[in-house]
C-alpha positions as CSV (number, residue, x, y, z in Angstrom):
1,M,-28.5,17.8,16.6
2,S,-25.8,19.0,19.0
3,D,-22.1,19.1,18.1
4,V,-21.5,16.0,20.3
5,Q,-24.4,14.1,18.8
6,Q,-23.2,15.0,15.3
7,R,-19.6,13.8,16.1
8,I,-21.1,10.5,17.4
9,D,-23.4,10.1,14.4
10,D,-20.4,10.7,12.0
11,L,-18.4,8.0,13.8
12,V,-21.2,5.5,13.7
13,K,-22.1,6.1,10.1
14,N,-18.5,6.4,8.7
15,N,-17.1,3.2,10.2
16,E,-18.3,-0.4,9.5
17,I,-17.7,-1.4,13.1
18,V,-17.2,1.0,16.0
19,L,-17.0,0.3,19.7
20,F,-17.5,3.0,22.2
21,M,-15.5,1.7,25.2
22,K,-13.4,2.5,28.2
23,G,-9.8,2.3,27.1
24,S,-8.6,0.9,23.8
25,A,-8.6,-2.4,22.0
26,S,-5.0,-3.0,23.2
27,F,-5.6,-1.7,26.7
28,P,-9.3,-2.0,27.9
29,M,-9.9,0.0,31.1
30,C,-12.8,-2.1,32.4
31,G,-13.9,-5.7,32.4
32,F,-16.9,-5.2,30.2
33,S,-14.9,-3.4,27.5
34,G,-12.3,-6.1,27.7
35,R,-15.0,-8.7,27.2
36,A,-16.4,-6.8,24.2
37,I,-12.9,-6.8,22.6
38,Q,-12.5,-10.6,23.2
39,I,-15.9,-11.3,21.7
40,L,-15.1,-9.2,18.6
41,K,-11.7,-11.0,18.3
42,A,-13.6,-14.4,18.5
43,C,-15.8,-13.2,15.6
44,G,-12.7,-12.6,13.5
45,V,-12.5,-8.8,13.8
46,D,-9.0,-7.5,13.5
47,T,-8.8,-5.2,16.5
48,K,-6.0,-3.2,14.9
49,E,-8.5,-2.1,12.2
50,L,-11.4,-1.8,14.6
51,K,-12.6,1.8,15.2
52,T,-12.7,2.3,19.0
53,V,-13.6,5.4,20.9
54,N,-12.3,5.8,24.4
55,V,-15.1,7.5,26.3
56,L,-12.7,8.2,29.2
57,D,-10.9,10.7,26.9
58,D,-14.0,12.8,26.3
59,A,-16.7,13.4,28.9
60,D,-19.1,14.8,26.3
61,I,-18.8,11.6,24.2
62,R,-19.1,9.5,27.3
63,Q,-22.5,11.0,28.2
64,G,-23.5,11.8,24.6
65,I,-23.3,8.1,23.5
66,K,-25.8,7.2,26.2
67,T,-28.2,9.7,24.8
68,Y,-27.5,8.8,21.2
69,S,-28.4,5.2,21.7
70,N,-30.8,5.6,24.6
71,W,-28.7,2.9,26.3
72,P,-27.3,3.6,29.8
73,T,-24.0,1.6,29.7
74,I,-20.7,1.4,28.0
75,P,-19.3,-0.4,25.9
76,Q,-21.6,0.1,23.0
77,L,-21.2,-1.7,19.6
78,Y,-22.4,-0.4,16.3
79,V,-22.2,-2.4,13.0
80,N,-23.0,-0.7,9.7
81,G,-24.6,2.3,11.5
82,E,-26.9,0.1,13.6
83,F,-26.7,-0.2,17.4
84,V,-26.0,-3.8,18.4
85,G,-25.8,-3.5,22.2
86,G,-23.5,-3.7,25.2
87,S,-21.2,-6.5,26.3
88,D,-24.1,-8.7,27.7
89,I,-26.0,-8.5,24.5
90,M,-22.8,-9.1,22.5
91,M,-22.2,-12.2,24.6
92,E,-25.7,-13.5,24.0
93,M,-25.5,-12.8,20.3
94,F,-22.0,-14.4,20.1
95,E,-23.2,-17.6,21.9
96,S,-26.2,-17.9,19.5
97,G,-24.0,-17.2,16.4
98,E,-26.1,-14.1,15.6
99,L,-23.2,-11.6,16.2
100,N,-20.9,-13.4,13.8
101,Q,-23.6,-13.2,11.1
102,V,-24.1,-9.4,11.7
103,I,-20.3,-8.8,11.5
104,Q,-19.7,-11.0,8.5
105,K,-22.2,-9.0,6.5
106,N,-19.5,-6.4,6.1
């Protein structure tokens, strides 16, 4: 496992909820990242305690997360070490109530 993959793996496994995104929870830098934050807020996640990783700050992480998850887009949500999906999947899961169930298991 490369250094970047190890860093990503550590982030995913050492945080209950982690969102790889463009920007931060308080200042999302794209619409999809902003929507992901709003969905998490609607699920009761305190965004001040949410672990976010700004992929714009680190090109290695930005590319590495796509390889790690085998998912081509950002944002990417992980809960309890498991890949959940991007903002479209988050929205579908939120609308069905499934995302709230996944998050509330924490």
